[in-house]
C-alpha positions as CSV (number, residue, x, y, z in Angstrom):
1,M,-48.8,-91.4,95.0
2,V,-46.0,-89.4,96.5
3,N,-43.7,-90.9,99.1
4,P,-45.0,-89.7,102.5
5,A,-41.5,-89.2,103.8
6,L,-41.3,-86.1,101.5
7,E,-44.2,-84.6,103.4
8,R,-42.3,-84.9,106.6
9,L,-39.4,-82.8,105.3
10,P,-39.5,-79.1,106.2
11,G,-39.6,-76.6,103.4
12,S,-36.3,-75.5,101.9
13,A,-34.6,-72.7,103.7
14,F,-34.4,-70.7,100.5
15,V,-38.1,-71.2,99.6
16,R,-39.0,-70.0,103.1
17,L,-36.6,-67.0,102.6
18,R,-38.3,-66.0,99.4
19,E,-41.7,-66.3,101.0
20,L,-40.4,-64.0,103.9
21,L,-38.8,-61.4,101.7
22,D,-40.8,-61.3,98.5
23,P,-43.5,-59.0,100.1
24,V,-40.8,-56.7,101.5
25,A,-39.6,-53.9,99.2
26,T,-36.0,-53.0,99.6
27,Q,-34.8,-49.4,99.5
28,V,-31.5,-50.3,97.8
29,E,-31.0,-50.2,94.0
30,T,-28.2,-52.8,94.0
31,P,-29.0,-55.5,96.5
32,L,-26.5,-58.2,97.5
33,S,-27.2,-61.8,98.3
34,M,-25.3,-63.2,101.3
35,S,-27.7,-66.1,101.8
36,I,-26.2,-68.9,99.7
37,G,-22.8,-70.5,100.4
38,E,-21.6,-70.2,96.8
39,P,-18.0,-69.0,96.4
40,Q,-17.8,-66.0,94.1
41,L,-14.0,-66.1,93.7
42,A,-12.9,-66.9,90.2
43,P,-12.0,-70.6,89.9
44,P,-8.4,-71.6,89.1
45,P,-7.6,-71.1,85.4
46,L,-6.2,-74.6,85.3
47,I,-9.7,-76.1,85.3
48,A,-10.5,-74.7,81.8
49,E,-7.0,-75.6,80.6
50,V,-7.2,-79.2,81.7
51,V,-10.8,-79.7,80.5
52,A,-9.8,-78.4,77.1
53,A,-6.8,-80.7,77.0
54,H,-9.0,-83.7,77.7
55,A,-11.9,-82.8,75.4
56,H,-11.3,-86.0,73.5
57,L,-12.8,-87.9,76.5
58,W,-16.3,-86.4,76.3
59,N,-17.4,-89.5,74.4
60,R,-16.4,-91.9,77.2
61,Y,-18.5,-93.2,80.1
62,P,-16.6,-92.7,83.3
63,P,-16.0,-95.7,85.6
64,N,-18.5,-96.0,88.5
65,E,-15.7,-95.7,91.1
66,G,-14.1,-92.7,89.4
67,T,-11.0,-92.7,87.4
68,P,-7.9,-94.4,88.9
69,E,-6.0,-91.1,88.5
70,L,-8.6,-89.2,90.5
71,R,-8.8,-91.7,93.3
72,A,-5.0,-91.7,93.5
73,A,-4.9,-87.8,93.6
74,C,-7.5,-87.9,96.4
75,A,-5.4,-90.4,98.4
76,R,-2.3,-88.3,97.9
77,W,-4.0,-85.2,99.1
78,L,-5.5,-86.8,102.2
79,T,-2.0,-88.2,103.1
80,R,-0.3,-84.8,102.5
81,R,-2.9,-82.6,104.1
82,F,-3.7,-84.6,107.2
83,G,-0.3,-86.2,107.8
84,L,-1.6,-89.7,107.4
85,P,0.9,-92.6,107.3
86,A,2.2,-93.4,103.8
87,G,0.0,-96.0,102.2
88,A,-2.7,-95.9,104.8
89,V,-5.3,-94.7,102.3
90,D,-5.4,-97.2,99.4
91,P,-7.0,-95.5,96.4
92,E,-8.3,-98.8,95.2
93,R,-10.1,-99.6,98.5
94,N,-10.5,-96.5,100.6
95,V,-11.5,-93.8,98.1
96,L,-14.6,-93.3,95.9
97,S,-15.0,-90.2,93.8
98,A,-18.5,-88.5,93.7
99,T,-20.3,-85.7,92.0
100,G,-19.9,-83.3,95.0
101,S,-20.4,-84.1,98.7
102,R,-24.2,-83.3,98.8
103,E,-25.2,-86.2,96.5
104,A,-22.7,-88.5,98.2
105,L,-24.0,-87.7,101.7
106,Y,-27.6,-88.3,100.7
107,L,-26.9,-91.6,98.9
108,F,-24.6,-92.9,101.5
109,S,-27.4,-93.1,104.1
110,Q,-29.1,-95.7,101.9
111,V,-26.0,-97.9,102.5
112,A,-25.4,-97.2,106.1
113,I,-29.0,-97.4,107.5
114,P,-30.5,-100.9,107.7
115,A,-34.2,-101.7,108.1
116,E,-33.7,-102.3,111.8
117,K,-31.1,-101.7,114.5
118,A,-31.3,-103.5,117.8
119,G,-34.6,-104.8,116.6
120,Q,-36.1,-101.3,116.3
121,R,-36.3,-98.4,113.9
122,P,-32.8,-97.2,113.2
123,V,-31.6,-93.7,114.2
124,M,-29.6,-91.2,112.3
125,L,-27.8,-88.6,114.5
126,M,-27.1,-85.1,113.2
127,P,-26.4,-81.6,114.5
128,N,-29.0,-79.0,115.1
129,P,-28.7,-76.6,113.2
130,Y,-28.1,-78.9,110.3
131,Y,-27.3,-79.0,106.6
132,Q,-30.7,-79.8,105.0
133,V,-29.5,-82.9,103.1
134,Y,-28.9,-84.6,106.4
135,R,-32.5,-84.4,107.3
136,A,-33.6,-85.6,103.8
137,A,-31.2,-88.5,104.0
138,A,-32.7,-89.7,107.3
139,E,-36.3,-89.3,106.3
140,M,-35.9,-91.0,102.9
141,S,-34.0,-93.9,104.3
142,G,-36.6,-94.6,106.9
143,A,-34.5,-93.7,109.9
144,E,-35.6,-91.6,112.8
145,A,-33.8,-88.3,112.7
146,V,-32.4,-87.4,116.1
147,L,-31.2,-83.8,116.1
148,V,-28.5,-83.1,118.7
149,P,-28.2,-79.4,119.9
150,A,-25.1,-77.5,118.7
151,S,-25.4,-74.6,121.0
152,R,-23.1,-72.1,122.7
153,E,-23.0,-74.5,125.7
154,T,-21.6,-77.3,123.5
155,G,-19.1,-75.2,121.6
156,F,-21.6,-75.1,118.6
157,L,-20.8,-78.7,117.9
158,P,-23.2,-81.6,118.8
159,D,-22.3,-83.7,121.8
160,F,-23.2,-87.2,120.6
161,A,-21.7,-88.8,123.7
162,A,-24.5,-87.1,125.8
163,V,-27.2,-88.8,123.8
164,D,-29.3,-91.4,125.7
165,P,-27.6,-94.8,125.5
166,E,-30.9,-96.4,124.4
167,I,-30.9,-94.1,121.3
168,L,-27.2,-94.8,120.7
169,K,-28.0,-98.5,120.6
170,R,-30.4,-97.8,117.7
171,T,-28.1,-95.4,115.9
172,A,-26.9,-96.6,112.5
173,L,-25.3,-93.4,111.2
174,A,-24.1,-90.1,112.7
175,I,-23.2,-87.1,110.7
176,F,-20.6,-84.7,112.1
177,C,-19.5,-81.5,110.3
178,S,-16.3,-79.7,111.2
179,P,-15.8,-76.9,110.6
180,S,-19.5,-76.7,111.0
181,N,-22.2,-75.0,108.9
182,P,-23.5,-72.5,109.9
183,E,-21.5,-71.8,113.1
184,G,-17.9,-72.3,111.8
185,A,-17.0,-74.3,114.9
186,Q,-14.0,-76.7,114.7
187,A,-13.5,-80.0,116.5
188,D,-10.0,-80.9,117.8
189,L,-8.5,-84.4,117.4
190,E,-9.4,-85.4,121.0
191,R,-13.1,-84.7,120.3
192,L,-13.0,-86.6,117.0
193,T,-11.3,-89.5,118.5
194,G,-13.9,-89.7,121.2
195,L,-16.6,-89.8,118.5
196,V,-14.8,-92.7,116.6
197,R,-14.6,-94.7,119.9
198,L,-18.3,-94.0,120.5
199,A,-19.2,-95.2,117.0
200,R,-17.2,-98.4,117.4
201,R,-18.7,-99.0,120.9
202,Y,-22.3,-98.8,119.6
203,D,-21.5,-100.1,116.1
204,F,-22.7,-97.1,114.1
205,V,-21.1,-95.3,111.1
206,L,-19.5,-92.0,111.8
207,A,-19.7,-89.8,108.6
208,C,-17.5,-86.7,108.8
209,D,-18.6,-83.9,106.5
210,E,-15.3,-82.1,106.0
211,C,-16.1,-79.9,103.0
212,Y,-15.0,-76.7,104.9
213,S,-11.7,-78.2,106.1
214,E,-9.5,-76.0,104.0
215,L,-11.0,-72.7,105.1
216,Y,-9.6,-72.2,108.6
217,F,-8.2,-69.2,110.5
218,G,-6.0,-70.9,113.2
219,P,-4.7,-74.4,113.5
220,P,-5.8,-76.6,110.6
221,P,-8.7,-78.9,111.5
222,P,-7.9,-82.6,111.7
223,S,-9.8,-85.2,109.8
224,G,-12.0,-88.1,111.0
225,L,-9.4,-90.3,109.4
226,N,-6.7,-89.0,111.9
227,A,-9.1,-89.9,114.7
228,A,-9.9,-93.3,113.2
229,I,-6.3,-94.3,113.1
230,K,-5.6,-93.0,116.6
231,A,-8.6,-94.9,118.0
232,A,-7.8,-98.2,116.2
233,A,-6.7,-101.2,118.4
234,P,-3.8,-103.3,117.2
235,G,-4.8,-105.4,114.3
236,E,-8.1,-103.5,113.8
237,D,-9.0,-101.9,110.4
238,P,-7.9,-98.3,111.1
239,F,-10.8,-96.9,109.2
240,A,-13.5,-99.2,110.6
241,N,-16.9,-97.4,111.0
242,V,-15.5,-94.1,109.6
243,V,-16.0,-92.3,106.3
244,V,-15.2,-88.7,105.4
245,F,-16.6,-86.5,102.7
246,H,-14.7,-83.8,100.8
247,S,-15.4,-81.5,97.9
248,L,-13.7,-79.0,95.6
249,S,-16.6,-76.5,95.9
250,K,-15.2,-74.5,98.8
251,R,-11.6,-75.6,98.7
252,S,-11.1,-74.6,95.1
253,S,-14.0,-72.1,94.5
254,A,-15.4,-74.7,92.0
255,P,-19.0,-75.5,93.1
256,G,-20.1,-75.9,89.4
257,L,-17.5,-78.7,88.9
258,R,-19.6,-80.9,91.2
259,S,-16.5,-82.8,92.3
260,G,-15.9,-84.5,95.6
261,F,-15.0,-87.9,97.1
262,V,-15.7,-90.1,100.1
263,A,-12.9,-92.0,101.8
264,G,-12.5,-94.4,104.7
265,D,-14.0,-97.8,105.6
266,A,-13.3,-100.2,102.7
267,K,-16.3,-102.4,103.4
268,L,-18.7,-99.5,103.4
269,L,-17.2,-98.0,100.2
270,K,-17.6,-101.4,98.5
271,A,-21.3,-101.4,99.3
272,F,-21.6,-97.7,98.3
273,L,-20.0,-98.5,94.9
274,K,-22.6,-101.2,94.4
275,L,-25.4,-98.7,95.0
276,R,-23.9,-96.0,92.9
277,S,-23.6,-98.4,90.0
278,Y,-27.4,-98.5,90.0
279,A,-28.5,-95.1,91.3
280,S,-25.9,-92.5,90.3
281,V,-23.3,-91.4,87.8
282,Q,-19.7,-90.3,88.0
283,M,-18.4,-87.0,86.7
284,P,-17.3,-86.9,83.0
285,M,-13.7,-87.8,82.4
286,P,-12.5,-84.3,81.4
287,L,-13.9,-82.9,84.7
288,A,-12.2,-85.8,86.5
289,A,-8.9,-84.8,84.9
290,A,-9.5,-81.2,86.1
291,S,-10.2,-82.5,89.6
292,V,-6.9,-84.4,89.6
293,A,-5.1,-81.2,88.8
294,L,-6.9,-79.3,91.6
295,W,-6.3,-81.9,94.3
296,D,-2.6,-81.9,93.3
297,D,-2.3,-78.2,93.6
298,D,-2.2,-76.5,97.0
299,A,-1.1,-73.0,96.0
300,H,-4.5,-71.8,95.0
301,V,-5.9,-73.1,98.2
302,V,-3.5,-71.0,100.2
303,E,-4.7,-68.0,98.3
304,N,-8.3,-68.8,98.9
305,R,-7.8,-69.2,102.6
306,A,-5.9,-65.9,102.8
307,H,-8.9,-64.2,101.1
308,Y,-11.4,-65.6,103.6
309,A,-9.1,-64.8,106.5
310,R,-9.2,-61.2,105.4
311,L,-13.0,-61.3,105.4
312,V,-13.0,-62.7,108.9
313,A,-10.6,-60.0,110.0
314,A,-13.0,-57.4,108.5
315,A,-15.8,-59.0,110.4
316,D,-13.7,-58.8,113.6
317,R,-13.3,-55.1,113.1
318,I,-16.8,-54.3,112.1
319,F,-18.5,-56.3,114.8
320,A,-16.0,-55.4,117.6
321,G,-18.0,-54.8,120.8
322,Y,-21.2,-56.4,119.4
323,P,-22.3,-59.0,121.9
324,G,-23.9,-61.3,119.4
325,Y,-20.7,-61.7,117.2
326,L,-19.1,-65.2,117.1
327,R,-15.8,-65.4,115.3
328,P,-15.8,-68.5,113.0
329,Q,-12.9,-70.9,113.3
330,G,-13.5,-72.1,109.8
331,G,-15.8,-71.8,106.8
332,F,-17.1,-68.6,105.4
333,F,-20.4,-68.1,107.3
334,L,-21.1,-65.7,110.2
335,W,-23.6,-67.1,112.7
336,L,-24.8,-63.8,114.2
337,D,-27.0,-63.4,117.2
338,V,-29.4,-60.6,116.3
339,G,-32.2,-61.3,118.8
340,D,-34.9,-62.2,116.3
341,G,-33.5,-63.7,113.1
342,E,-36.7,-63.4,110.9
343,A,-37.4,-59.9,112.0
344,M,-33.8,-58.7,111.4
345,T,-33.6,-60.5,108.1
346,K,-36.5,-58.4,106.9
347,R,-34.9,-55.3,108.2
348,F,-31.6,-56.1,106.6
349,W,-33.3,-56.5,103.3
350,R,-35.6,-53.5,103.5
351,E,-33.0,-51.0,104.7
352,G,-29.8,-52.5,103.4
353,G,-30.7,-54.6,100.4
354,I,-28.8,-57.5,101.9
355,R,-30.3,-61.1,101.9
356,V,-29.3,-63.3,104.8
357,V,-30.9,-66.5,106.1
358,P,-32.8,-66.6,109.4
359,G,-31.2,-69.2,111.7
360,R,-34.7,-70.7,112.4
361,Y,-34.8,-71.9,108.8
362,L,-31.6,-74.0,109.3
363,T,-32.7,-75.4,112.6
364,A,-35.4,-77.9,113.7
365,D,-37.8,-76.8,116.3
366,D,-37.0,-78.0,119.8
367,P,-39.5,-77.5,122.7
368,G,-36.7,-77.4,125.2
369,A,-34.8,-74.6,123.4
370,P,-35.3,-70.9,124.2
371,D,-38.0,-69.6,121.8
372,G,-38.6,-73.2,120.8
373,N,-35.8,-73.1,118.3
374,L,-32.0,-72.9,118.8
375,G,-31.6,-70.8,115.7
376,H,-34.4,-68.3,116.4
377,R,-32.0,-65.5,117.5
378,F,-29.5,-66.0,114.7
379,V,-28.9,-65.2,111.1
380,R,-26.4,-66.9,108.8
381,I,-24.4,-64.5,106.6
382,A,-22.4,-66.0,103.7
383,M,-19.2,-64.0,103.1
384,V,-18.6,-65.3,99.6
385,H,-18.0,-62.1,97.6
386,D,-14.9,-60.0,97.1
387,E,-13.4,-58.2,100.0
388,E,-14.7,-54.7,99.1
389,R,-18.4,-55.8,98.8
390,V,-18.3,-58.0,101.9
391,T,-16.7,-55.3,104.0
392,R,-19.2,-52.7,102.8
393,A,-22.1,-55.1,103.4
394,L,-21.0,-56.0,106.9
395,G,-20.7,-52.3,107.7
396,V,-24.3,-51.8,106.6
397,L,-25.5,-54.7,108.7
398,R,-23.7,-53.4,111.8
399,R,-25.3,-49.9,111.2
400,I,-28.7,-51.4,111.0
401,L,-28.1,-53.5,114.2
402,D,-26.9,-50.4,116.1
403,D,-29.9,-48.4,114.8
404,S,-32.2,-51.1,116.0
405,A,-30.5,-51.2,119.5
406,N,-30.7,-47.4,119.8
407,S,-34.4,-47.3,118.9
408,A,-35.4,-50.2,121.2
């Protein structure tokens, strides 16, 4: 018998995309996928060098909490990157390494969501559109998924403070992503601090998904840890009710390394470690050593960010004057209003050989939204290739959009 919670999950966006496009023949000999957020930049050479230097550790089981060296490197990076007070992040209590942020986000819900909250079924808040693991985490933990609109009116970030107080009383976990996927919207410190205070007022956990934090094109985004410290009362645990998730996938163009970490509330991390000792594994020690080297090196991150900034500048030029263009503040996605996401996805593929994702596939249906779905008008475009290919592809998309407008 299959767990019925699985039946409640919508189909994967990429399965739905294949079903949409497989019957459509493209006119292009060399198609390009801009549907998956997988960085195509070469990873830093130091990964291979460090892994080779630590090859003698392949025969060792890694500790459940991650190696001390890795947790210390993560704490150093958090302190350096976000300007946290020296010693605020204790690598022994406030950091737990993980095999990427996706697995950690999913498993963490099993820790943060109890059987009941306020005597009722617990709630998990998340943005809409949403990263699909959020929805799976809610369903499989038994929580009610409450999807909060992230629309143009809310700055493309969810306004959890506007949620019905009766729902907030039942909320056990809220996921907040900044810079956001797919919109690339970025929360400032004031907004994050308000979220931390809301979490503490209603006693729920605020989980900040910050895996795009190093891809920004203006002021660097703050962390939920900055807000947690700012919102803390004298004598209060500065990280109470707050955890943040980070990954090397985007920061270091190393998605195959499957390396990330969670940091924050020590009590929650202690419980998470207990669960992981039963239900998960840590990364092999040679890969942990490579992760230490990556977290300690900021130079390659500056180069990566400059690359994505050039891609955003190209998008600015190519979509200049197009009313549906939204300049991302961070990340590497374009969230482009094309009128009808599914129809235009098929046209992009048929005429341009370019795969994108209809926004509807990343967004839960909402009877109160225009067209019944906030993502209906949009497509998500992953700018993950080299500058030449991305620039050429964006030009093709703009031409198709102009042709469509002219023929309407």
